[in-house]
TORKOL-4160 file (C-alpha; in steps of 0.2 Angstrom, whole numbers, padded with zeros to 4 digits, m for minus):
213
<pt num="1" X="0090" Y="m0071" Z="m0057"/>
<pt num="2" X="0079" Y="m0061" Z="m0046"/>
<pt num="3" X="0078" Y="m0066" Z="m0027"/>
<pt num="4" X="0061" Y="m0059" Z="m0019"/>
<pt num="5" X="0062" Y="m0055" Z="0000"/>
<pt num="6" X="0044" Y="m0052" Z="0007"/>
<pt num="7" X="0048" Y="m0040" Z="0022"/>
<pt num="8" X="0040" Y="m0045" Z="0038"/>
<pt num="9" X="0038" Y="m0029" Z="0048"/>
<pt num="10" X="0027" Y="m0022" Z="0034"/>
<pt num="11" X="0023" Y="m0033" Z="0019"/>
<pt num="12" X="0033" Y="m0025" Z="0004"/>
<pt num="13" X="0044" Y="m0033" Z="m0008"/>
<pt num="14" X="0063" Y="m0031" Z="m0009"/>
<pt num="15" X="0071" Y="m0038" Z="m0024"/>
<pt num="16" X="0089" Y="m0044" Z="m0026"/>
<pt num="17" X="0094" Y="m0044" Z="m0045"/>
<pt num="18" X="0110" Y="m0055" Z="m0050"/>
<pt num="19" X="0118" Y="m0063" Z="m0065"/>
<pt num="20" X="0123" Y="m0081" Z="m0067"/>
<pt num="21" X="0141" Y="m0077" Z="m0070"/>
<pt num="22" X="0144" Y="m0064" Z="m0056"/>
<pt num="23" X="0143" Y="m0062" Z="m0038"/>
<pt num="24" X="0137" Y="m0044" Z="m0040"/>
<pt num="25" X="0120" Y="m0040" Z="m0036"/>
<pt num="26" X="0108" Y="m0025" Z="m0036"/>
<pt num="27" X="0096" Y="m0022" Z="m0021"/>
<pt num="28" X="0080" Y="m0014" Z="m0026"/>
<pt num="29" X="0068" Y="m0007" Z="m0014"/>
<pt num="30" X="0076" Y="m0012" Z="0003"/>
<pt num="31" X="0061" Y="m0013" Z="0015"/>
<pt num="32" X="0059" Y="m0015" Z="0034"/>
<pt num="33" X="0068" Y="m0031" Z="0036"/>
<pt num="34" X="0086" Y="m0029" Z="0033"/>
<pt num="35" X="0093" Y="m0045" Z="0042"/>
<pt num="36" X="0081" Y="m0056" Z="0031"/>
<pt num="37" X="0087" Y="m0047" Z="0015"/>
<pt num="38" X="0105" Y="m0049" Z="0020"/>
<pt num="39" X="0102" Y="m0067" Z="0023"/>
<pt num="40" X="0097" Y="m0070" Z="0005"/>
<pt num="41" X="0112" Y="m0060" Z="m0001"/>
<pt num="42" X="0124" Y="m0070" Z="0011"/>
<pt num="43" X="0116" Y="m0087" Z="0006"/>
<pt num="44" X="0117" Y="m0085" Z="m0012"/>
<pt num="45" X="0136" Y="m0079" Z="m0010"/>
<pt num="46" X="0132" Y="m0062" Z="m0018"/>
<pt num="47" X="0140" Y="m0044" Z="m0015"/>
<pt num="48" X="0128" Y="m0029" Z="m0017"/>
<pt num="49" X="0135" Y="m0015" Z="m0028"/>
<pt num="50" X="0120" Y="m0003" Z="m0029"/>
<pt num="51" X="0103" Y="0001" Z="m0021"/>
<pt num="52" X="0089" Y="0007" Z="m0033"/>
<pt num="53" X="0073" Y="0013" Z="m0026"/>
<pt num="54" X="0056" Y="0014" Z="m0037"/>
<pt num="55" X="0051" Y="0028" Z="m0025"/>
<pt num="56" X="0053" Y="0036" Z="m0007"/>
<pt num="57" X="0040" Y="0029" Z="0003"/>
<pt num="58" X="0046" Y="0021" Z="0020"/>
<pt num="59" X="0044" Y="0003" Z="0015"/>
<pt num="60" X="0054" Y="0004" Z="0000"/>
<pt num="61" X="0070" Y="0014" Z="0008"/>
<pt num="62" X="0070" Y="0008" Z="0026"/>
<pt num="63" X="0085" Y="m0003" Z="0025"/>
<pt num="64" X="0096" Y="0008" Z="0015"/>
<pt num="65" X="0107" Y="0015" Z="0031"/>
<pt num="66" X="0109" Y="m0004" Z="0035"/>
<pt num="67" X="0117" Y="m0009" Z="0018"/>
<pt num="68" X="0127" Y="0006" Z="0015"/>
<pt num="69" X="0136" Y="0004" Z="0032"/>
<pt num="70" X="0139" Y="m0015" Z="0029"/>
<pt num="71" X="0144" Y="m0015" Z="0011"/>
<pt num="72" X="0157" Y="0000" Z="0009"/>
<pt num="73" X="0144" Y="0014" Z="0006"/>
<pt num="74" X="0134" Y="0007" Z="m0008"/>
<pt num="75" X="0128" Y="0021" Z="m0020"/>
<pt num="76" X="0109" Y="0024" Z="m0017"/>
<pt num="77" X="0098" Y="0030" Z="m0032"/>
<pt num="78" X="0082" Y="0039" Z="m0030"/>
<pt num="79" X="0071" Y="0051" Z="m0041"/>
<pt num="80" X="0074" Y="0068" Z="m0035"/>
<pt num="81" X="0055" Y="0072" Z="m0035"/>
<pt num="82" X="0054" Y="0060" Z="m0020"/>
<pt num="83" X="0067" Y="0068" Z="m0011"/>
<pt num="84" X="0055" Y="0076" Z="0001"/>
<pt num="85" X="0045" Y="0060" Z="0003"/>
<pt num="86" X="0061" Y="0051" Z="0008"/>
<pt num="87" X="0065" Y="0063" Z="0021"/>
<pt num="88" X="0047" Y="0061" Z="0029"/>
<pt num="89" X="0049" Y="0042" Z="0031"/>
<pt num="90" X="0046" Y="0042" Z="0050"/>
<pt num="91" X="0031" Y="0053" Z="0047"/>
<pt num="92" X="0023" Y="0039" Z="0036"/>
<pt num="93" X="0028" Y="0026" Z="0048"/>
<pt num="94" X="0018" Y="0035" Z="0062"/>
<pt num="95" X="0003" Y="0037" Z="0050"/>
<pt num="96" X="0004" Y="0018" Z="0047"/>
<pt num="97" X="0005" Y="0015" Z="0066"/>
<pt num="98" X="0021" Y="0006" Z="0064"/>
<pt num="99" X="0034" Y="0005" Z="0078"/>
<pt num="100" X="0050" Y="0008" Z="0068"/>
<pt num="101" X="0063" Y="0022" Z="0065"/>
<pt num="102" X="0072" Y="0025" Z="0049"/>
<pt num="103" X="0089" Y="0033" Z="0049"/>
<pt num="104" X="0088" Y="0045" Z="0034"/>
<pt num="105" X="0101" Y="0043" Z="0021"/>
<pt num="106" X="0104" Y="0056" Z="0007"/>
<pt num="107" X="0104" Y="0049" Z="m0010"/>
<pt num="108" X="0121" Y="0048" Z="m0018"/>
<pt num="109" X="0113" Y="0050" Z="m0035"/>
<pt num="110" X="0096" Y="0058" Z="m0040"/>
<pt num="111" X="0087" Y="0053" Z="m0056"/>
<pt num="112" X="0081" Y="0070" Z="m0063"/>
<pt num="113" X="0073" Y="0066" Z="m0080"/>
<pt num="114" X="0058" Y="0058" Z="m0086"/>
<pt num="115" X="0068" Y="0044" Z="m0095"/>
<pt num="116" X="0086" Y="0040" Z="m0090"/>
<pt num="117" X="0098" Y="0026" Z="m0094"/>
<pt num="118" X="0109" Y="0020" Z="m0080"/>
<pt num="119" X="0124" Y="0008" Z="m0081"/>
<pt num="120" X="0131" Y="0000" Z="m0065"/>
<pt num="121" X="0145" Y="m0012" Z="m0067"/>
<pt num="122" X="0138" Y="m0025" Z="m0080"/>
<pt num="123" X="0120" Y="m0020" Z="m0078"/>
<pt num="124" X="0110" Y="m0008" Z="m0090"/>
<pt num="125" X="0094" Y="0000" Z="m0083"/>
<pt num="126" X="0081" Y="0011" Z="m0091"/>
<pt num="127" X="0073" Y="0022" Z="m0077"/>
<pt num="128" X="0056" Y="0029" Z="m0082"/>
<pt num="129" X="0048" Y="0042" Z="m0071"/>
<pt num="130" X="0029" Y="0037" Z="m0069"/>
<pt num="131" X="0021" Y="0049" Z="m0055"/>
<pt num="132" X="0004" Y="0046" Z="m0046"/>
<pt num="133" X="0007" Y="0035" Z="m0032"/>
<pt num="134" X="0021" Y="0047" Z="m0028"/>
<pt num="135" X="0029" Y="0062" Z="m0037"/>
<pt num="136" X="0045" Y="0053" Z="m0041"/>
<pt num="137" X="0039" Y="0035" Z="m0043"/>
<pt num="138" X="0048" Y="0026" Z="m0058"/>
<pt num="139" X="0048" Y="0009" Z="m0066"/>
<pt num="140" X="0065" Y="0001" Z="m0066"/>
<pt num="141" X="0068" Y="m0008" Z="m0083"/>
<pt num="142" X="0082" Y="m0022" Z="m0084"/>
<pt num="143" X="0080" Y="m0032" Z="m0099"/>
<pt num="144" X="0062" Y="m0039" Z="m0100"/>
<pt num="145" X="0060" Y="m0037" Z="m0080"/>
<pt num="146" X="0049" Y="m0021" Z="m0074"/>
<pt num="147" X="0052" Y="m0017" Z="m0057"/>
<pt num="148" X="0036" Y="m0007" Z="m0054"/>
<pt num="149" X="0036" Y="m0001" Z="m0036"/>
<pt num="150" X="0017" Y="0003" Z="m0031"/>
<pt num="151" X="0013" Y="0010" Z="m0049"/>
<pt num="152" X="0005" Y="m0007" Z="m0055"/>
<pt num="153" X="0001" Y="m0024" Z="m0046"/>
<pt num="154" X="m0005" Y="m0041" Z="m0050"/>
<pt num="155" X="m0020" Y="m0038" Z="m0041"/>
<pt num="156" X="m0028" Y="m0022" Z="m0035"/>
<pt num="157" X="m0021" Y="m0004" Z="m0035"/>
<pt num="158" X="m0007" Y="0006" Z="m0027"/>
<pt num="159" X="m0018" Y="0021" Z="m0022"/>
<pt num="160" X="m0021" Y="0023" Z="m0003"/>
<pt num="161" X="m0025" Y="0042" Z="m0002"/>
<pt num="162" X="m0008" Y="0045" Z="0006"/>
<pt num="163" X="m0001" Y="0063" Z="0005"/>
<pt num="164" X="0007" Y="0065" Z="m0012"/>
<pt num="165" X="m0004" Y="0053" Z="m0022"/>
<pt num="166" X="m0012" Y="0059" Z="m0037"/>
<pt num="167" X="m0026" Y="0047" Z="m0045"/>
<pt num="168" X="m0026" Y="0056" Z="m0062"/>
<pt num="169" X="m0007" Y="0055" Z="m0064"/>
<pt num="170" X="m0007" Y="0037" Z="m0058"/>
<pt num="171" X="m0020" Y="0032" Z="m0071"/>
<pt num="172" X="m0009" Y="0041" Z="m0085"/>
<pt num="173" X="0006" Y="0031" Z="m0078"/>
<pt num="174" X="m0002" Y="0014" Z="m0080"/>
<pt num="175" X="m0008" Y="0018" Z="m0097"/>
<pt num="176" X="0010" Y="0023" Z="m0101"/>
<pt num="177" X="0016" Y="0006" Z="m0094"/>
<pt num="178" X="0003" Y="m0003" Z="m0106"/>
<pt num="179" X="0009" Y="0008" Z="m0122"/>
<pt num="180" X="0028" Y="0008" Z="m0119"/>
<pt num="181" X="0032" Y="m0009" Z="m0112"/>
<pt num="182" X="0031" Y="m0027" Z="m0121"/>
<pt num="183" X="0017" Y="m0036" Z="m0114"/>
<pt num="184" X="0027" Y="m0051" Z="m0111"/>
<pt num="185" X="0038" Y="m0042" Z="m0098"/>
<pt num="186" X="0038" Y="m0049" Z="m0081"/>
<pt num="187" X="0032" Y="m0036" Z="m0068"/>
<pt num="188" X="0040" Y="m0037" Z="m0051"/>
<pt num="189" X="0028" Y="m0025" Z="m0040"/>
<pt num="190" X="0031" Y="m0017" Z="m0023"/>
<pt num="191" X="0017" Y="m0028" Z="m0015"/>
<pt num="192" X="0011" Y="m0045" Z="m0020"/>
<pt num="193" X="0016" Y="m0058" Z="m0033"/>
<pt num="194" X="0026" Y="m0055" Z="m0049"/>
<pt num="195" X="0016" Y="m0058" Z="m0065"/>
<pt num="196" X="0019" Y="m0056" Z="m0084"/>
<pt num="197" X="0011" Y="m0039" Z="m0089"/>
<pt num="198" X="m0001" Y="m0046" Z="m0101"/>
<pt num="199" X="m0009" Y="m0058" Z="m0088"/>
<pt num="200" X="m0010" Y="m0042" Z="m0076"/>
<pt num="201" X="m0020" Y="m0032" Z="m0089"/>
<pt num="202" X="m0032" Y="m0047" Z="m0093"/>
<pt num="203" X="m0034" Y="m0053" Z="m0075"/>
<pt num="204" X="m0034" Y="m0037" Z="m0063"/>
<pt num="205" X="m0052" Y="m0032" Z="m0064"/>
<pt num="206" X="m0049" Y="m0017" Z="m0052"/>
<pt num="207" X="m0034" Y="m0011" Z="m0063"/>
<pt num="208" X="m0045" Y="m0011" Z="m0078"/>
<pt num="209" X="m0060" Y="m0003" Z="m0070"/>
<pt num="210" X="m0048" Y="0011" Z="m0064"/>
<pt num="211" X="m0039" Y="0015" Z="m0081"/>
<pt num="212" X="m0056" Y="0014" Z="m0091"/>
<pt num="213" X="m0067" Y="0025" Z="m0080"/>
């Protein structure tokens, strides 16, 4: 089960991953709406056991301090290539002209490889580094679900000319997603709606133009 929370202060997606036979859940990309995220957790009788972040931009790490304090210092995972990015979260907030302050929290665990396997409680993840949107952007795979951060969207592109973005690397990473993952996988992006990978590739005209030109 995947619960989607559309953060209100800045429109990014936070995902809460759970199983039918357990109250334990994983928070993926906690954004700038901690109370709303926590409400979904509470209403569904869930208990977070970890925080995973697809990358270090402010709209994907903003609520980490809130959840670590409330839920007994939850372990927080991020790729080490985005460590500097995460430390600069408040700088990026200013660039975006958002009146919000993030308490920086050092990750408990850094991913360091291009491809890693991660087991948390009864959850097994594949973590694939795919840079371009940021140096440490990752796709987090659980079963046939792909949490893609800002690498690939149902519509449009995740390229905004922010510091640290690289158009050529992003193009290569999107091609890797196409080549490495089953086309029937469900993609849960950092912004916008979830969709099956095959349909994204068939219907996202801007994406098709980007990877083929």
